[in-house]
PDB file with one MODEL, atoms N, CA, C and O in Angstrom:
MODEL        1
ATOM      1  N   UNK A   1     -94.535  -1.002 -29.718  1.00  0.00           N
ATOM      2  CA  UNK A   1     -94.515  -2.453 -29.680  1.00  0.00           C
ATOM      3  C   UNK A   1     -93.085  -2.924 -29.918  1.00  0.00           C
ATOM      4  O   UNK A   1     -92.385  -2.388 -30.777  1.00  0.00           O
ATOM      5  N   UNK A   2     -92.663  -3.901 -29.176  1.00  0.00           N
ATOM      6  CA  UNK A   2     -91.292  -4.385 -29.244  1.00  0.00           C
ATOM      7  C   UNK A   2     -91.031  -5.139 -30.548  1.00  0.00           C
ATOM      8  O   UNK A   2     -90.047  -4.873 -31.238  1.00  0.00           O
ATOM      9  N   UNK A   3     -91.890  -6.052 -30.871  1.00  0.00           N
ATOM     10  CA  UNK A   3     -91.706  -6.885 -32.058  1.00  0.00           C
ATOM     11  C   UNK A   3     -92.971  -6.824 -32.892  1.00  0.00           C
ATOM     12  O   UNK A   3     -94.076  -6.963 -32.367  1.00  0.00           O
ATOM     13  N   UNK A   4     -92.809  -6.615 -34.195  1.00  0.00           N
ATOM     14  CA  UNK A   4     -93.950  -6.552 -35.097  1.00  0.00           C
ATOM     15  C   UNK A   4     -94.182  -7.940 -35.701  1.00  0.00           C
ATOM     16  O   UNK A   4     -93.232  -8.652 -36.025  1.00  0.00           O
ATOM     17  N   UNK A   5     -95.444  -8.311 -35.847  1.00  0.00           N
ATOM     18  CA  UNK A   5     -95.815  -9.613 -36.437  1.00  0.00           C
ATOM     19  C   UNK A   5     -95.282 -10.784 -35.617  1.00  0.00           C
ATOM     20  O   UNK A   5     -94.745 -11.744 -36.169  1.00  0.00           O
ATOM     21  N   UNK A   6     -95.432 -10.700 -34.325  1.00  0.00           N
ATOM     22  CA  UNK A   6     -94.965 -11.742 -33.427  1.00  0.00           C
ATOM     23  C   UNK A   6     -95.819 -12.994 -33.591  1.00  0.00           C
ATOM     24  O   UNK A   6     -97.045 -12.895 -33.538  1.00  0.00           O
ATOM     25  N   UNK A   7     -95.218 -14.176 -33.789  1.00  0.00           N
ATOM     26  CA  UNK A   7     -96.030 -15.391 -33.905  1.00  0.00           C
ATOM     27  C   UNK A   7     -96.751 -15.690 -32.588  1.00  0.00           C
ATOM     28  O   UNK A   7     -96.218 -15.441 -31.507  1.00  0.00           O
ATOM     29  N   UNK A   8     -97.967 -16.225 -32.693  1.00  0.00           N
ATOM     30  CA  UNK A   8     -98.764 -16.430 -31.477  1.00  0.00           C
ATOM     31  C   UNK A   8     -98.247 -17.559 -30.601  1.00  0.00           C
ATOM     32  O   UNK A   8     -98.664 -17.677 -29.448  1.00  0.00           O
ATOM     33  N   UNK A   9     -97.347 -18.393 -31.118  1.00  0.00           N
ATOM     34  CA  UNK A   9     -96.808 -19.450 -30.276  1.00  0.00           C
ATOM     35  C   UNK A   9     -95.459 -19.070 -29.646  1.00  0.00           C
ATOM     36  O   UNK A   9     -94.801 -19.911 -29.034  1.00  0.00           O
ATOM     37  N   UNK A  10     -95.055 -17.815 -29.797  1.00  0.00           N
ATOM     38  CA  UNK A  10     -93.796 -17.381 -29.190  1.00  0.00           C
ATOM     39  C   UNK A  10     -93.979 -17.140 -27.690  1.00  0.00           C
ATOM     40  O   UNK A  10     -95.076 -16.833 -27.225  1.00  0.00           O
ATOM     41  N   UNK A  11     -92.895 -17.286 -26.957  1.00  0.00           N
ATOM     42  CA  UNK A  11     -92.932 -17.096 -25.505  1.00  0.00           C
ATOM     43  C   UNK A  11     -93.309 -15.661 -25.147  1.00  0.00           C
ATOM     44  O   UNK A  11     -94.046 -15.437 -24.187  1.00  0.00           O
ATOM     45  N   UNK A  12     -92.813 -14.694 -25.906  1.00  0.00           N
ATOM     46  CA  UNK A  12     -93.120 -13.297 -25.615  1.00  0.00           C
ATOM     47  C   UNK A  12     -94.607 -13.009 -25.810  1.00  0.00           C
ATOM     48  O   UNK A  12     -95.218 -12.320 -24.993  1.00  0.00           O
ATOM     49  N   UNK A  13     -95.190 -13.533 -26.887  1.00  0.00           N
ATOM     50  CA  UNK A  13     -96.616 -13.328 -27.141  1.00  0.00           C
ATOM     51  C   UNK A  13     -97.447 -13.940 -26.007  1.00  0.00           C
ATOM     52  O   UNK A  13     -98.381 -13.315 -25.505  1.00  0.00           O
ATOM     53  N   UNK A  14     -97.096 -15.169 -25.611  1.00  0.00           N
ATOM     54  CA  UNK A  14     -97.850 -15.836 -24.533  1.00  0.00           C
ATOM     55  C   UNK A  14     -97.720 -15.077 -23.225  1.00  0.00           C
ATOM     56  O   UNK A  14     -98.659 -15.058 -22.429  1.00  0.00           O
ATOM     57  N   UNK A  15     -96.582 -14.454 -22.988  1.00  0.00           N
ATOM     58  CA  UNK A  15     -96.388 -13.662 -21.774  1.00  0.00           C
ATOM     59  C   UNK A  15     -97.184 -12.367 -21.827  1.00  0.00           C
ATOM     60  O   UNK A  15     -97.778 -11.956 -20.830  1.00  0.00           O
ATOM     61  N   UNK A  16     -97.197 -11.725 -22.990  1.00  0.00           N
ATOM     62  CA  UNK A  16     -97.902 -10.453 -23.137  1.00  0.00           C
ATOM     63  C   UNK A  16     -99.421 -10.636 -23.121  1.00  0.00           C
ATOM     64  O   UNK A  16    -100.142  -9.767 -22.631  1.00  0.00           O
ATOM     65  N   UNK A  17     -99.911 -11.764 -23.653  1.00  0.00           N
ATOM     66  CA  UNK A  17    -101.354 -12.014 -23.759  1.00  0.00           C
ATOM     67  C   UNK A  17    -101.675 -13.395 -23.181  1.00  0.00           C
ATOM     68  O   UNK A  17    -101.964 -14.319 -23.941  1.00  0.00           O
ATOM     69  N   UNK A  18    -101.632 -13.554 -21.863  1.00  0.00           N
ATOM     70  CA  UNK A  18    -101.833 -14.884 -21.266  1.00  0.00           C
ATOM     71  C   UNK A  18    -103.245 -15.437 -21.469  1.00  0.00           C
ATOM     72  O   UNK A  18    -103.433 -16.653 -21.425  1.00  0.00           O
ATOM     73  N   UNK A  19    -104.233 -14.582 -21.689  1.00  0.00           N
ATOM     74  CA  UNK A  19    -105.603 -15.066 -21.868  1.00  0.00           C
ATOM     75  C   UNK A  19    -105.937 -15.380 -23.321  1.00  0.00           C
ATOM     76  O   UNK A  19    -107.036 -15.847 -23.621  1.00  0.00           O
ATOM     77  N   UNK A  20    -105.012 -15.130 -24.206  1.00  0.00           N
ATOM     78  CA  UNK A  20    -105.258 -15.365 -25.629  1.00  0.00           C
ATOM     79  C   UNK A  20    -104.901 -16.816 -25.951  1.00  0.00           C
ATOM     80  O   UNK A  20    -103.735 -17.152 -26.162  1.00  0.00           O
ATOM     81  N   UNK A  21    -105.923 -17.664 -25.983  1.00  0.00           N
ATOM     82  CA  UNK A  21    -105.713 -19.087 -26.266  1.00  0.00           C
ATOM     83  C   UNK A  21    -106.182 -19.361 -27.690  1.00  0.00           C
ATOM     84  O   UNK A  21    -107.378 -19.345 -27.981  1.00  0.00           O
ATOM     85  N   UNK A  22    -105.242 -19.605 -28.549  1.00  0.00           N
ATOM     86  CA  UNK A  22    -105.584 -19.876 -29.932  1.00  0.00           C
ATOM     87  C   UNK A  22    -104.787 -21.081 -30.397  1.00  0.00           C
ATOM     88  O   UNK A  22    -103.584 -21.178 -30.156  1.00  0.00           O
ATOM     89  N   UNK A  23    -105.468 -21.990 -31.062  1.00  0.00           N
ATOM     90  CA  UNK A  23    -104.801 -23.184 -31.548  1.00  0.00           C
ATOM     91  C   UNK A  23    -104.173 -22.935 -32.897  1.00  0.00           C
ATOM     92  O   UNK A  23    -104.644 -22.111 -33.681  1.00  0.00           O
ATOM     93  N   UNK A  24    -103.108 -23.656 -33.155  1.00  0.00           N
ATOM     94  CA  UNK A  24    -102.466 -23.666 -34.459  1.00  0.00           C
ATOM     95  C   UNK A  24    -103.199 -24.673 -35.351  1.00  0.00           C
ATOM     96  O   UNK A  24    -104.008 -25.463 -34.864  1.00  0.00           O
ATOM     97  N   UNK A  25    -102.917 -24.643 -36.649  1.00  0.00           N
ATOM     98  CA  UNK A  25    -103.575 -25.529 -37.604  1.00  0.00           C
ATOM     99  C   UNK A  25    -103.383 -26.990 -37.225  1.00  0.00           C
ATOM    100  O   UNK A  25    -104.332 -27.771 -37.289  1.00  0.00           O
ATOM    101  N   UNK A  26    -102.165 -27.377 -36.829  1.00  0.00           N
ATOM    102  CA  UNK A  26    -101.930 -28.785 -36.501  1.00  0.00           C
ATOM    103  C   UNK A  26    -102.766 -29.236 -35.309  1.00  0.00           C
ATOM    104  O   UNK A  26    -103.191 -30.391 -35.261  1.00  0.00           O
ATOM    105  N   UNK A  27    -103.011 -28.350 -34.346  1.00  0.00           N
ATOM    106  CA  UNK A  27    -103.838 -28.716 -33.196  1.00  0.00           C
ATOM    107  C   UNK A  27    -105.293 -28.907 -33.604  1.00  0.00           C
ATOM    108  O   UNK A  27    -105.958 -29.817 -33.109  1.00  0.00           O
ATOM    109  N   UNK A  28    -105.795 -28.060 -34.500  1.00  0.00           N
ATOM    110  CA  UNK A  28    -107.162 -28.240 -35.006  1.00  0.00           C
ATOM    111  C   UNK A  28    -107.285 -29.547 -35.784  1.00  0.00           C
ATOM    112  O   UNK A  28    -108.268 -30.273 -35.634  1.00  0.00           O
ATOM    113  N   UNK A  29    -106.288 -29.845 -36.615  1.00  0.00           N
ATOM    114  CA  UNK A  29    -106.334 -31.083 -37.394  1.00  0.00           C
ATOM    115  C   UNK A  29    -106.284 -32.313 -36.494  1.00  0.00           C
ATOM    116  O   UNK A  29    -107.000 -33.284 -36.740  1.00  0.00           O
ATOM    117  N   UNK A  30    -105.449 -32.287 -35.455  1.00  0.00           N
ATOM    118  CA  UNK A  30    -105.390 -33.414 -34.530  1.00  0.00           C
ATOM    119  C   UNK A  30    -106.711 -33.592 -33.779  1.00  0.00           C
ATOM    120  O   UNK A  30    -107.154 -34.721 -33.564  1.00  0.00           O
ATOM    121  N   UNK A  31    -107.330 -32.504 -33.387  1.00  0.00           N
ATOM    122  CA  UNK A  31    -108.630 -32.602 -32.712  1.00  0.00           C
ATOM    123  C   UNK A  31    -109.679 -33.167 -33.666  1.00  0.00           C
ATOM    124  O   UNK A  31    -110.521 -33.965 -33.253  1.00  0.00           O
ATOM    125  N   UNK A  32    -109.638 -32.760 -34.942  1.00  0.00           N
ATOM    126  CA  UNK A  32    -110.565 -33.313 -35.929  1.00  0.00           C
ATOM    127  C   UNK A  32    -110.353 -34.808 -36.124  1.00  0.00           C
ATOM    128  O   UNK A  32    -111.319 -35.561 -36.243  1.00  0.00           O
ATOM    129  N   UNK A  33    -109.102 -35.242 -36.158  1.00  0.00           N
ATOM    130  CA  UNK A  33    -108.804 -36.667 -36.295  1.00  0.00           C
ATOM    131  C   UNK A  33    -109.342 -37.428 -35.081  1.00  0.00           C
ATOM    132  O   UNK A  33    -109.986 -38.466 -35.234  1.00  0.00           O
ATOM    133  N   UNK A  34    -109.080 -36.919 -33.890  1.00  0.00           N
ATOM    134  CA  UNK A  34    -109.558 -37.580 -32.665  1.00  0.00           C
ATOM    135  C   UNK A  34    -111.081 -37.630 -32.641  1.00  0.00           C
ATOM    136  O   UNK A  34    -111.659 -38.658 -32.287  1.00  0.00           O
ATOM    137  N   UNK A  35    -111.736 -36.536 -33.013  1.00  0.00           N
ATOM    138  CA  UNK A  35    -113.205 -36.524 -33.052  1.00  0.00           C
ATOM    139  C   UNK A  35    -113.732 -37.547 -34.050  1.00  0.00           C
ATOM    140  O   UNK A  35    -114.700 -38.252 -33.765  1.00  0.00           O
ATOM    141  N   UNK A  36    -113.104 -37.631 -35.209  1.00  0.00           N
ATOM    142  CA  UNK A  36    -113.540 -38.584 -36.233  1.00  0.00           C
ATOM    143  C   UNK A  36    -113.366 -40.018 -35.770  1.00  0.00           C
ATOM    144  O   UNK A  36    -114.246 -40.853 -35.982  1.00  0.00           O
ATOM    145  N   UNK A  37    -112.236 -40.310 -35.137  1.00  0.00           N
ATOM    146  CA  UNK A  37    -112.009 -41.668 -34.641  1.00  0.00           C
ATOM    147  C   UNK A  37    -113.007 -42.042 -33.561  1.00  0.00           C
ATOM    148  O   UNK A  37    -113.533 -43.155 -33.556  1.00  0.00           O
ATOM    149  N   UNK A  38    -113.269 -41.117 -32.645  1.00  0.00           N
ATOM    150  CA  UNK A  38    -114.253 -41.396 -31.591  1.00  0.00           C
ATOM    151  C   UNK A  38    -115.631 -41.624 -32.191  1.00  0.00           C
ATOM    152  O   UNK A  38    -116.371 -42.500 -31.742  1.00  0.00           O
ATOM    153  N   UNK A  39    -115.981 -40.830 -33.218  1.00  0.00           N
ATOM    154  CA  UNK A  39    -117.286 -40.994 -33.849  1.00  0.00           C
ATOM    155  C   UNK A  39    -117.370 -42.342 -34.569  1.00  0.00           C
ATOM    156  O   UNK A  39    -118.400 -43.013 -34.515  1.00  0.00           O
ATOM    157  N   UNK A  40    -116.278 -42.741 -35.247  1.00  0.00           N
ATOM    158  CA  UNK A  40    -116.285 -44.025 -35.965  1.00  0.00           C
ATOM    159  C   UNK A  40    -116.446 -45.192 -34.997  1.00  0.00           C
ATOM    160  O   UNK A  40    -117.208 -46.119 -35.271  1.00  0.00           O
ATOM    161  N   UNK A  41    -115.745 -45.159 -33.877  1.00  0.00           N
ATOM    162  CA  UNK A  41    -115.877 -46.220 -32.877  1.00  0.00           C
ATOM    163  C   UNK A  41    -117.301 -46.238 -32.332  1.00  0.00           C
ATOM    164  O   UNK A  41    -117.897 -47.306 -32.193  1.00  0.00           O
ATOM    165  N   UNK A  42    -117.850 -45.060 -32.022  1.00  0.00           N
ATOM    166  CA  UNK A  42    -119.216 -44.977 -31.494  1.00  0.00           C
ATOM    167  C   UNK A  42    -120.225 -45.486 -32.515  1.00  0.00           C
ATOM    168  O   UNK A  42    -121.195 -46.147 -32.144  1.00  0.00           O
ATOM    169  N   UNK A  43    -120.012 -45.188 -33.797  1.00  0.00           N
ATOM    170  CA  UNK A  43    -120.996 -45.530 -34.829  1.00  0.00           C
ATOM    171  C   UNK A  43    -121.209 -47.032 -34.961  1.00  0.00           C
ATOM    172  O   UNK A  43    -122.243 -47.471 -35.463  1.00  0.00           O
ATOM    173  N   UNK A  44    -120.242 -47.814 -34.517  1.00  0.00           N
ATOM    174  CA  UNK A  44    -120.354 -49.284 -34.572  1.00  0.00           C
ATOM    175  C   UNK A  44    -120.875 -49.867 -33.259  1.00  0.00           C
ATOM    176  O   UNK A  44    -120.984 -51.086 -33.127  1.00  0.00           O
ATOM    177  N   UNK A  45    -121.192 -49.026 -32.307  1.00  0.00           N
ATOM    178  CA  UNK A  45    -121.608 -49.511 -30.990  1.00  0.00           C
ATOM    179  C   UNK A  45    -123.124 -49.699 -30.921  1.00  0.00           C
ATOM    180  O   UNK A  45    -123.873 -49.259 -31.794  1.00  0.00           O
ATOM    181  N   UNK A  46    -123.537 -50.361 -29.859  1.00  0.00           N
ATOM    182  CA  UNK A  46    -124.965 -50.561 -29.618  1.00  0.00           C
ATOM    183  C   UNK A  46    -125.665 -49.238 -29.314  1.00  0.00           C
ATOM    184  O   UNK A  46    -126.818 -49.042 -29.697  1.00  0.00           O
ATOM    185  N   UNK A  47    -124.968 -48.327 -28.626  1.00  0.00           N
ATOM    186  CA  UNK A  47    -125.539 -47.011 -28.343  1.00  0.00           C
ATOM    187  C   UNK A  47    -125.882 -46.272 -29.635  1.00  0.00           C
ATOM    188  O   UNK A  47    -126.920 -45.616 -29.723  1.00  0.00           O
ATOM    189  N   UNK A  48    -125.020 -46.380 -30.623  1.00  0.00           N
ATOM    190  CA  UNK A  48    -125.286 -45.695 -31.894  1.00  0.00           C
ATOM    191  C   UNK A  48    -126.523 -46.281 -32.574  1.00  0.00           C
ATOM    192  O   UNK A  48    -127.298 -45.547 -33.187  1.00  0.00           O
ATOM    193  N   UNK A  49    -126.709 -47.584 -32.472  1.00  0.00           N
ATOM    194  CA  UNK A  49    -127.883 -48.216 -33.080  1.00  0.00           C
ATOM    195  C   UNK A  49    -129.176 -47.738 -32.404  1.00  0.00           C
ATOM    196  O   UNK A  49    -130.241 -47.709 -33.020  1.00  0.00           O
ATOM    197  N   UNK A  50    -129.058 -47.364 -31.127  1.00  0.00           N
ATOM    198  CA  UNK A  50    -130.204 -46.847 -30.376  1.00  0.00           C
ATOM    199  C   UNK A  50    -130.314 -45.325 -30.490  1.00  0.00           C
ATOM    200  O   UNK A  50    -131.288 -44.738 -30.019  1.00  0.00           O
ATOM    201  N   UNK A  51    -129.322 -44.685 -31.110  1.00  0.00           N
ATOM    202  CA  UNK A  51    -129.351 -43.239 -31.285  1.00  0.00           C
ATOM    203  C   UNK A  51    -129.039 -42.449 -30.028  1.00  0.00           C
ATOM    204  O   UNK A  51    -129.586 -41.365 -29.828  1.00  0.00           O
ATOM    205  N   UNK A  52    -128.175 -42.971 -29.185  1.00  0.00           N
ATOM    206  CA  UNK A  52    -127.855 -42.266 -27.944  1.00  0.00           C
ATOM    207  C   UNK A  52    -126.349 -42.285 -27.698  1.00  0.00           C
ATOM    208  O   UNK A  52    -125.623 -43.099 -28.269  1.00  0.00           O
ATOM    209  N   UNK A  53    -125.898 -41.384 -26.848  1.00  0.00           N
ATOM    210  CA  UNK A  53    -124.511 -41.380 -26.397  1.00  0.00           C
ATOM    211  C   UNK A  53    -123.506 -40.941 -27.438  1.00  0.00           C
ATOM    212  O   UNK A  53    -122.348 -41.355 -27.381  1.00  0.00           O
ATOM    213  N   UNK A  54    -123.913 -40.111 -28.394  1.00  0.00           N
ATOM    214  CA  UNK A  54    -122.967 -39.652 -29.418  1.00  0.00           C
ATOM    215  C   UNK A  54    -121.827 -38.886 -28.743  1.00  0.00           C
ATOM    216  O   UNK A  54    -122.079 -38.033 -27.892  1.00  0.00           O
ATOM    217  N   UNK A  55    -120.590 -39.176 -29.107  1.00  0.00           N
ATOM    218  CA  UNK A  55    -119.470 -38.495 -28.443  1.00  0.00           C
ATOM    219  C   UNK A  55    -119.432 -37.014 -28.788  1.00  0.00           C
ATOM    220  O   UNK A  55    -119.687 -36.613 -29.924  1.00  0.00           O
ATOM    221  N   UNK A  56    -119.109 -36.216 -27.786  1.00  0.00           N
ATOM    222  CA  UNK A  56    -118.987 -34.770 -27.997  1.00  0.00           C
ATOM    223  C   UNK A  56    -117.623 -34.466 -28.584  1.00  0.00           C
ATOM    224  O   UNK A  56    -116.633 -35.090 -28.201  1.00  0.00           O
ATOM    225  N   UNK A  57    -117.554 -33.522 -29.503  1.00  0.00           N
ATOM    226  CA  UNK A  57    -116.247 -33.162 -30.040  1.00  0.00           C
ATOM    227  C   UNK A  57    -115.367 -32.502 -28.984  1.00  0.00           C
ATOM    228  O   UNK A  57    -115.859 -31.950 -28.000  1.00  0.00           O
ATOM    229  N   UNK A  58    -114.082 -32.567 -29.202  1.00  0.00           N
ATOM    230  CA  UNK A  58    -113.134 -31.914 -28.305  1.00  0.00           C
ATOM    231  C   UNK A  58    -113.407 -30.416 -28.328  1.00  0.00           C
ATOM    232  O   UNK A  58    -113.569 -29.819 -29.392  1.00  0.00           O
ATOM    233  N   UNK A  59    -113.457 -29.822 -27.149  1.00  0.00           N
ATOM    234  CA  UNK A  59    -113.741 -28.390 -27.041  1.00  0.00           C
ATOM    235  C   UNK A  59    -112.620 -27.580 -27.656  1.00  0.00           C
ATOM    236  O   UNK A  59    -111.459 -27.732 -27.277  1.00  0.00           O
ATOM    237  N   UNK A  60    -112.959 -26.721 -28.605  1.00  0.00           N
ATOM    238  CA  UNK A  60    -111.985 -25.836 -29.232  1.00  0.00           C
ATOM    239  C   UNK A  60    -111.990 -24.502 -28.500  1.00  0.00           C
ATOM    240  O   UNK A  60    -113.037 -24.072 -28.018  1.00  0.00           O
ATOM    241  N   UNK A  61    -110.850 -23.844 -28.409  1.00  0.00           N
ATOM    242  CA  UNK A  61    -110.809 -22.537 -27.748  1.00  0.00           C
ATOM    243  C   UNK A  61    -111.685 -21.520 -28.472  1.00  0.00           C
ATOM    244  O   UNK A  61    -111.611 -21.377 -29.692  1.00  0.00           O
ATOM    245  N   UNK A  62    -112.511 -20.820 -27.709  1.00  0.00           N
ATOM    246  CA  UNK A  62    -113.358 -19.780 -28.279  1.00  0.00           C
ATOM    247  C   UNK A  62    -114.623 -20.283 -28.935  1.00  0.00           C
ATOM    248  O   UNK A  62    -115.385 -19.481 -29.475  1.00  0.00           O
ATOM    249  N   UNK A  63    -114.881 -21.594 -28.909  1.00  0.00           N
ATOM    250  CA  UNK A  63    -116.077 -22.153 -29.541  1.00  0.00           C
ATOM    251  C   UNK A  63    -116.915 -22.800 -28.456  1.00  0.00           C
ATOM    252  O   UNK A  63    -116.440 -23.677 -27.735  1.00  0.00           O
ATOM    253  N   UNK A  64    -118.164 -22.367 -28.341  1.00  0.00           N
ATOM    254  CA  UNK A  64    -119.055 -22.937 -27.338  1.00  0.00           C
ATOM    255  C   UNK A  64    -119.752 -24.178 -27.896  1.00  0.00           C
ATOM    256  O   UNK A  64    -120.041 -24.262 -29.089  1.00  0.00           O
ATOM    257  N   UNK A  65    -120.012 -25.128 -27.016  1.00  0.00           N
ATOM    258  CA  UNK A  65    -120.713 -26.346 -27.401  1.00  0.00           C
ATOM    259  C   UNK A  65    -122.162 -26.014 -27.734  1.00  0.00           C
ATOM    260  O   UNK A  65    -122.776 -25.169 -27.082  1.00  0.00           O
ATOM    261  N   UNK A  66    -122.709 -26.681 -28.751  1.00  0.00           N
ATOM    262  CA  UNK A  66    -124.106 -26.446 -29.105  1.00  0.00           C
ATOM    263  C   UNK A  66    -125.036 -27.429 -28.400  1.00  0.00           C
ATOM    264  O   UNK A  66    -126.244 -27.417 -28.639  1.00  0.00           O
ATOM    265  N   UNK A  67    -124.495 -28.265 -27.548  1.00  0.00           N
ATOM    266  CA  UNK A  67    -125.323 -29.192 -26.780  1.00  0.00           C
ATOM    267  C   UNK A  67    -125.919 -28.474 -25.580  1.00  0.00           C
ATOM    268  O   UNK A  67    -125.234 -27.715 -24.894  1.00  0.00           O
ATOM    269  N   UNK A  68    -127.170 -28.714 -25.339  1.00  0.00           N
ATOM    270  CA  UNK A  68    -127.859 -28.065 -24.231  1.00  0.00           C
ATOM    271  C   UNK A  68    -127.601 -28.835 -22.945  1.00  0.00           C
ATOM    272  O   UNK A  68    -127.728 -30.059 -22.907  1.00  0.00           O
ATOM    273  N   UNK A  69    -127.245 -28.123 -21.915  1.00  0.00           N
ATOM    274  CA  UNK A  69    -127.032 -28.721 -20.595  1.00  0.00           C
ATOM    275  C   UNK A  69    -128.241 -28.397 -19.732  1.00  0.00           C
ATOM    276  O   UNK A  69    -128.639 -27.239 -19.610  1.00  0.00           O
ATOM    277  N   UNK A  70    -128.818 -29.428 -19.137  1.00  0.00           N
ATOM    278  CA  UNK A  70    -130.015 -29.240 -18.334  1.00  0.00           C
ATOM    279  C   UNK A  70    -129.736 -29.708 -16.917  1.00  0.00           C
ATOM    280  O   UNK A  70    -129.223 -30.806 -16.704  1.00  0.00           O
ATOM    281  N   UNK A  71    -130.078 -28.863 -15.948  1.00  0.00           N
ATOM    282  CA  UNK A  71    -129.990 -29.250 -14.549  1.00  0.00           C
ATOM    283  C   UNK A  71    -128.588 -29.157 -13.973  1.00  0.00           C
ATOM    284  O   UNK A  71    -127.617 -28.888 -14.680  1.00  0.00           O
ATOM    285  N   UNK A  72    -128.511 -29.385 -12.685  1.00  0.00           N
ATOM    286  CA  UNK A  72    -127.241 -29.400 -11.973  1.00  0.00           C
ATOM    287  C   UNK A  72    -127.230 -30.603 -11.057  1.00  0.00           C
ATOM    288  O   UNK A  72    -128.280 -31.101 -10.652  1.00  0.00           O
ATOM    289  N   UNK A  73    -126.039 -31.064 -10.733  1.00  0.00           N
ATOM    290  CA  UNK A  73    -125.909 -32.217  -9.851  1.00  0.00           C
ATOM    291  C   UNK A  73    -126.272 -31.823  -8.429  1.00  0.00           C
ATOM    292  O   UNK A  73    -125.919 -30.739  -7.965  1.00  0.00           O
ATOM    293  N   UNK A  74    -126.981 -32.713  -7.742  1.00  0.00           N
ATOM    294  CA  UNK A  74    -127.346 -32.485  -6.340  1.00  0.00           C
ATOM    295  C   UNK A  74    -127.027 -33.744  -5.555  1.00  0.00           C
ATOM    296  O   UNK A  74    -126.852 -34.821  -6.125  1.00  0.00           O
ATOM    297  N   UNK A  75    -126.954 -33.598  -4.251  1.00  0.00           N
ATOM    298  CA  UNK A  75    -126.710 -34.738  -3.378  1.00  0.00           C
ATOM    299  C   UNK A  75    -127.945 -35.618  -3.248  1.00  0.00           C
ATOM    300  O   UNK A  75    -129.058 -35.188  -3.550  1.00  0.00           O
ATOM    301  N   UNK A  76    -127.741 -36.846  -2.800  1.00  0.00           N
ATOM    302  CA  UNK A  76    -128.844 -37.812  -2.672  1.00  0.00           C
ATOM    303  C   UNK A  76    -129.883 -37.347  -1.660  1.00  0.00           C
ATOM    304  O   UNK A  76    -131.077 -37.574  -1.854  1.00  0.00           O
ATOM    305  N   UNK A  77    -129.439 -36.690  -0.569  1.00  0.00           N
ATOM    306  CA  UNK A  77    -130.393 -36.207   0.435  1.00  0.00           C
ATOM    307  C   UNK A  77    -131.301 -35.128  -0.154  1.00  0.00           C
ATOM    308  O   UNK A  77    -132.511 -35.134   0.070  1.00  0.00           O
ATOM    309  N   UNK A  78    -130.714 -34.217  -0.900  1.00  0.00           N
ATOM    310  CA  UNK A  78    -131.514 -33.154  -1.518  1.00  0.00           C
ATOM    311  C   UNK A  78    -132.483 -33.726  -2.553  1.00  0.00           C
ATOM    312  O   UNK A  78    -133.611 -33.250  -2.673  1.00  0.00           O
ATOM    313  N   UNK A  79    -132.050 -34.742  -3.299  1.00  0.00           N
ATOM    314  CA  UNK A  79    -132.938 -35.365  -4.280  1.00  0.00           C
ATOM    315  C   UNK A  79    -134.076 -36.102  -3.584  1.00  0.00           C
ATOM    316  O   UNK A  79    -135.215 -36.051  -4.047  1.00  0.00           O
ATOM    317  N   UNK A  80    -133.787 -36.785  -2.482  1.00  0.00           N
ATOM    318  CA  UNK A  80    -134.841 -37.474  -1.731  1.00  0.00           C
ATOM    319  C   UNK A  80    -135.878 -36.481  -1.206  1.00  0.00           C
ATOM    320  O   UNK A  80    -137.077 -36.757  -1.249  1.00  0.00           O
ATOM    321  N   UNK A  81    -135.424 -35.325  -0.708  1.00  0.00           N
ATOM    322  CA  UNK A  81    -136.365 -34.300  -0.258  1.00  0.00           C
ATOM    323  C   UNK A  81    -137.193 -33.769  -1.421  1.00  0.00           C
ATOM    324  O   UNK A  81    -138.398 -33.569  -1.275  1.00  0.00           O
ATOM    325  N   UNK A  82    -136.570 -33.539  -2.569  1.00  0.00           N
ATOM    326  CA  UNK A  82    -137.269 -33.044  -3.733  1.00  0.00           C
ATOM    327  C   UNK A  82    -138.340 -34.034  -4.194  1.00  0.00           C
ATOM    328  O   UNK A  82    -139.444 -33.634  -4.562  1.00  0.00           O
ATOM    329  N   UNK A  83    -138.012 -35.311  -4.170  1.00  0.00           N
ATOM    330  CA  UNK A  83    -138.967 -36.346  -4.600  1.00  0.00           C
ATOM    331  C   UNK A  83    -139.920 -36.746  -3.495  1.00  0.00           C
ATOM    332  O   UNK A  83    -140.829 -37.548  -3.708  1.00  0.00           O
ATOM    333  N   UNK A  84    -139.709 -36.176  -2.292  1.00  0.00           N
ATOM    334  CA  UNK A  84    -140.521 -36.499  -1.123  1.00  0.00           C
ATOM    335  C   UNK A  84    -140.478 -37.980  -0.786  1.00  0.00           C
ATOM    336  O   UNK A  84    -141.493 -38.586  -0.445  1.00  0.00           O
ATOM    337  N   UNK A  85    -139.288 -38.547  -0.887  1.00  0.00           N
ATOM    338  CA  UNK A  85    -139.073 -39.935  -0.521  1.00  0.00           C
ATOM    339  C   UNK A  85    -138.570 -39.984   0.902  1.00  0.00           C
ATOM    340  O   UNK A  85    -137.651 -39.245   1.257  1.00  0.00           O
ATOM    341  N   UNK A  86    -139.141 -40.822   1.707  1.00  0.00           N
ATOM    342  CA  UNK A  86    -138.651 -40.992   3.065  1.00  0.00           C
ATOM    343  C   UNK A  86    -138.062 -42.382   3.221  1.00  0.00           C
ATOM    344  O   UNK A  86    -138.457 -43.328   2.540  1.00  0.00           O
ATOM    345  N   UNK A  87    -137.118 -42.478   4.127  1.00  0.00           N
ATOM    346  CA  UNK A  87    -136.443 -43.779   4.309  1.00  0.00           C
ATOM    347  C   UNK A  87    -137.207 -44.683   5.201  1.00  0.00           C
ATOM    348  O   UNK A  87    -136.777 -45.808   5.454  1.00  0.00           O
TER     349      UNK A  87
ENDMDL
END
């Protein structure tokens, strides 16, 4: 190894390990601040009073969202055929 204890934000480290995406502490803290602000704004909205539309946190590297995704987007023609709607 060329350099021992290479910091992960160094150019050499990023070149040697291009798929290694790791945030520094300041990036995690900024994402937490942004998530908190978005949640505070949402909490005062009409959507929050109805219990819907809660903002999703900023995606962190290596962490999967715990929200369930259902279905896939389809075109209007395919949806009309699925619903058996004719024009």
